[in-house]
C-alpha positions as CSV (number, residue, x, y, z in Angstrom):
1,M,-2.7,-29.9,-4.7
2,S,0.0,-31.5,-2.5
3,D,-1.0,-32.7,1.0
4,A,2.0,-30.8,2.5
5,P,2.1,-27.0,2.5
6,L,5.2,-25.3,1.2
7,L,4.7,-22.6,3.9
8,S,3.0,-23.1,7.2
9,A,2.6,-20.1,9.5
10,V,0.8,-20.8,12.7
11,G,-0.3,-18.3,15.3
12,L,2.1,-15.5,14.2
13,T,2.1,-12.6,16.6
14,K,4.3,-9.5,16.5
15,N,4.4,-6.9,19.3
16,F,6.1,-3.5,19.1
17,G,6.3,-2.5,22.7
18,G,2.7,-2.4,23.9
19,F,1.3,-2.4,20.3
20,R,0.3,-5.7,18.8
21,A,0.7,-5.3,15.0
22,L,0.0,-9.0,14.2
23,D,-2.3,-11.1,16.4
24,D,-2.4,-14.9,16.0
25,V,-2.5,-15.1,12.2
26,S,-2.1,-18.5,10.5
27,L,-1.7,-19.5,6.8
28,D,-0.9,-22.7,4.9
29,L,0.3,-22.3,1.4
30,Y,0.5,-25.1,-1.2
31,P,2.5,-25.6,-4.4
32,G,1.2,-23.6,-7.3
33,E,-1.2,-21.6,-5.1
34,A,-1.5,-17.9,-4.7
35,V,-3.2,-16.3,-1.7
36,G,-4.0,-12.6,-1.5
37,L,-3.3,-10.8,1.7
38,V,-5.6,-7.8,2.0
39,G,-7.0,-5.3,4.4
40,P,-7.0,-1.6,5.2
41,N,-3.8,0.4,5.9
42,G,-2.3,-0.7,9.2
43,S,-4.0,-4.0,9.2
44,G,-0.8,-6.0,9.5
45,K,-0.2,-7.1,5.9
46,T,3.4,-5.9,5.6
47,T,4.2,-6.9,9.2
48,F,3.1,-10.5,8.2
49,I,5.5,-10.4,5.2
50,N,8.3,-9.0,7.3
51,V,7.9,-11.6,10.0
52,V,7.7,-14.5,7.5
53,S,10.8,-13.2,5.5
54,G,12.8,-12.6,8.7
55,V,13.0,-8.8,8.7
56,Y,11.1,-9.0,12.0
57,T,11.3,-11.7,14.6
58,A,7.9,-13.1,15.6
59,S,6.8,-12.5,19.2
60,A,5.0,-15.8,19.1
61,G,4.1,-18.5,16.5
62,T,5.9,-20.9,14.2
63,I,6.9,-20.8,10.6
64,K,7.8,-23.8,8.5
65,L,9.2,-23.7,4.9
66,R,9.1,-27.1,3.2
67,G,8.5,-28.6,6.6
68,L,11.5,-27.1,8.2
69,P,11.2,-24.5,11.0
70,I,12.7,-21.2,10.0
71,E,11.7,-18.8,12.8
72,G,14.8,-17.3,14.2
73,L,16.7,-17.6,10.9
74,P,18.0,-14.3,9.3
75,P,16.5,-13.3,5.9
76,H,19.4,-14.6,3.8
77,R,19.2,-18.0,5.4
78,R,15.5,-18.1,4.6
79,A,16.2,-17.1,1.0
80,R,18.7,-19.9,0.6
81,L,16.0,-22.4,1.8
82,G,13.6,-21.2,-0.9
83,L,11.8,-18.1,0.4
84,G,11.8,-15.2,-2.2
85,R,10.5,-11.7,-1.7
86,T,9.8,-8.6,-3.9
87,F,9.2,-5.1,-2.7
88,Q,6.7,-2.3,-3.4
89,V,9.6,0.0,-4.1
90,P,12.3,-2.1,-6.0
91,K,15.7,-2.1,-4.4
92,P,18.2,-3.2,-7.1
93,L,22.0,-2.8,-6.7
94,G,21.9,0.4,-8.8
95,N,25.5,0.7,-9.7
96,L,25.6,-2.9,-11.0
97,T,24.3,-4.1,-14.3
98,V,21.1,-6.0,-14.7
99,L,23.0,-9.2,-15.2
100,E,25.3,-8.6,-12.2
101,N,22.2,-8.1,-10.0
102,V,21.0,-11.6,-11.0
103,Q,24.5,-13.0,-10.6
104,V,24.6,-11.7,-7.0
105,A,21.3,-13.6,-6.3
106,L,22.7,-16.7,-7.9
107,Q,25.8,-16.6,-5.7
108,H,23.6,-16.6,-2.6
109,S,21.4,-19.5,-3.8
110,K,22.0,-23.1,-2.8
111,S,19.1,-24.4,-4.8
112,A,19.5,-23.0,-8.3
113,K,20.0,-25.7,-10.9
114,S,21.5,-25.7,-14.3
115,G,18.2,-26.6,-15.9
116,D,16.3,-23.7,-14.4
117,A,14.8,-21.0,-16.6
118,D,17.1,-18.1,-17.3
119,P,15.9,-15.3,-14.9
120,L,16.5,-12.5,-17.4
121,E,14.8,-14.3,-20.2
122,F,11.8,-15.0,-18.0
123,A,11.6,-11.3,-16.9
124,G,12.0,-10.0,-20.4
125,L,15.3,-8.2,-19.5
126,A,17.9,-10.2,-21.5
127,K,18.3,-7.2,-23.9
128,F,19.1,-5.0,-20.9
129,A,21.7,-7.3,-19.4
130,N,24.5,-4.9,-19.6
131,R,22.6,-1.8,-18.5
132,R,23.0,-0.4,-15.0
133,A,20.0,-1.2,-12.8
134,N,19.5,2.4,-11.8
135,S,18.8,3.3,-15.4
136,L,15.7,1.1,-15.7
137,T,12.2,2.3,-15.5
138,T,10.0,1.4,-12.5
139,M,8.4,-1.4,-14.5
140,E,11.8,-2.8,-15.6
141,Q,13.1,-2.6,-12.0
142,K,10.1,-4.6,-10.8
143,R,10.8,-7.2,-13.5
144,L,14.4,-7.2,-12.2
145,D,13.1,-7.9,-8.7
146,L,11.3,-10.9,-10.1
147,A,14.4,-12.1,-12.0
148,R,16.5,-11.9,-8.8
149,V,13.8,-13.9,-7.0
150,L,13.7,-16.5,-9.7
151,A,17.5,-16.9,-9.5
152,L,17.0,-18.3,-6.0
153,S,14.7,-21.1,-7.3
154,P,12.3,-20.4,-4.5
155,A,9.4,-22.5,-3.3
156,V,7.5,-19.5,-1.9
157,V,7.5,-15.9,-3.1
158,L,6.2,-13.0,-1.0
159,V,4.9,-10.2,-3.3
160,D,4.5,-6.9,-1.4
161,E,2.2,-4.4,-3.3
162,F,4.1,-5.2,-6.5
163,A,1.4,-3.6,-8.7
164,A,1.7,-0.1,-7.2
165,G,2.3,2.6,-9.7
166,L,1.9,0.5,-12.8
167,S,-0.3,1.2,-15.8
168,P,-3.2,-1.2,-16.8
169,S,-1.1,-2.9,-19.5
170,E,1.8,-3.3,-17.1
171,L,-0.5,-4.8,-14.6
172,I,-1.5,-7.4,-17.1
173,D,2.1,-8.2,-17.8
174,I,3.0,-8.6,-14.2
175,A,0.0,-10.8,-13.5
176,S,1.1,-13.0,-16.4
177,L,4.6,-13.3,-14.9
178,L,3.2,-14.2,-11.4
179,N,1.0,-16.8,-13.0
180,E,4.0,-18.2,-14.8
181,L,5.7,-18.6,-11.4
182,R,2.7,-20.5,-10.1
183,G,2.9,-22.7,-13.2
184,K,6.4,-23.6,-12.1
185,G,5.0,-24.9,-8.8
186,M,5.9,-21.9,-6.7
187,A,3.4,-20.6,-4.1
188,L,2.7,-16.9,-3.7
189,V,1.5,-14.6,-1.0
190,V,0.3,-11.4,-2.7
191,V,-0.2,-8.2,-0.7
192,E,-2.3,-5.9,-2.9
193,H,-5.0,-3.2,-2.8
194,L,-6.0,-3.5,-6.5
195,L,-8.9,-6.0,-6.5
196,G,-8.8,-6.5,-10.3
197,F,-5.2,-7.5,-10.1
198,L,-5.8,-9.9,-7.3
199,E,-8.7,-11.5,-9.2
200,A,-6.2,-12.2,-12.1
201,V,-3.7,-13.9,-9.8
202,V,-4.9,-15.4,-6.5
203,D,-7.0,-18.4,-5.6
204,R,-8.2,-17.1,-2.3
205,V,-7.7,-14.2,0.2
206,L,-6.8,-13.8,3.8
207,V,-8.3,-10.5,5.1
208,L,-6.7,-8.8,8.1
209,D,-7.9,-6.0,10.3
210,A,-5.9,-4.5,13.3
211,G,-3.5,-7.4,13.0
212,R,-6.2,-10.2,13.2
213,E,-7.7,-12.5,10.6
214,I,-11.3,-11.6,9.9
215,F,-11.9,-13.7,6.7
216,S,-10.3,-16.5,4.8
217,G,-11.8,-17.8,1.5
218,G,-12.6,-16.7,-2.1
219,L,-12.2,-13.1,-3.2
220,K,-15.8,-12.7,-4.3
221,E,-17.1,-14.2,-1.1
222,A,-14.8,-11.9,1.0
223,F,-16.6,-8.8,-0.3
224,S,-20.0,-10.4,0.4
225,D,-19.0,-10.8,4.0
226,D,-20.5,-8.2,6.3
227,K,-17.4,-7.7,8.5
228,V,-15.1,-7.4,5.5
229,V,-17.4,-4.8,3.9
230,E,-17.6,-2.9,7.1
231,V,-13.8,-2.9,7.9
232,F,-12.1,-3.1,4.5
233,L,-14.5,-0.9,2.5
234,G,-15.4,1.4,5.4
235,Q,-19.1,0.9,4.9
């Protein structure tokens, strides 16, 4: 593991008026590493993703990508610097073809190199290159989300409940693709409720409750922790 994190988030806090949705959360993420971000609904998981990706501006804290501060930058600037993101509900450019969707991502990338893997080949969508994106199945649209991310040649990929609505066999396929990204040296933050899926992908977890970190460590150790069992499992 490299000594320098690809992503370093320190003391991230996000207030919405008088409500604190994220409260002093920190995470260092290293090349080839995957960290699961888990917790009950309303715990701050998606808020963390939105703050890191630039959808929300942090109320406090710092974010560095490859050692460069990125807080204050809009999402497209963060993407160009190597921060990719997928969504629970895929958002392709529906009237464009699958290939055109990836080409749009390539046009907004400063880091893509000629030797990089073909995004559509990687995602198993080459045969659908000329189909309109809105004609794809949910699974195929999720694969397109990954292809668009790969087109950016990212250092870090934020994966927000990507497994939602997939069958067991589709979950295996997606887990394999995410592990391939890790094999390319990318680092992942994976927001997910499905523990079996997390077990197949992540090295460790960060557990949130009411916007605060309550545990950081191995997945199995997390669910032996009294506070995690009480809060996350409601026991």
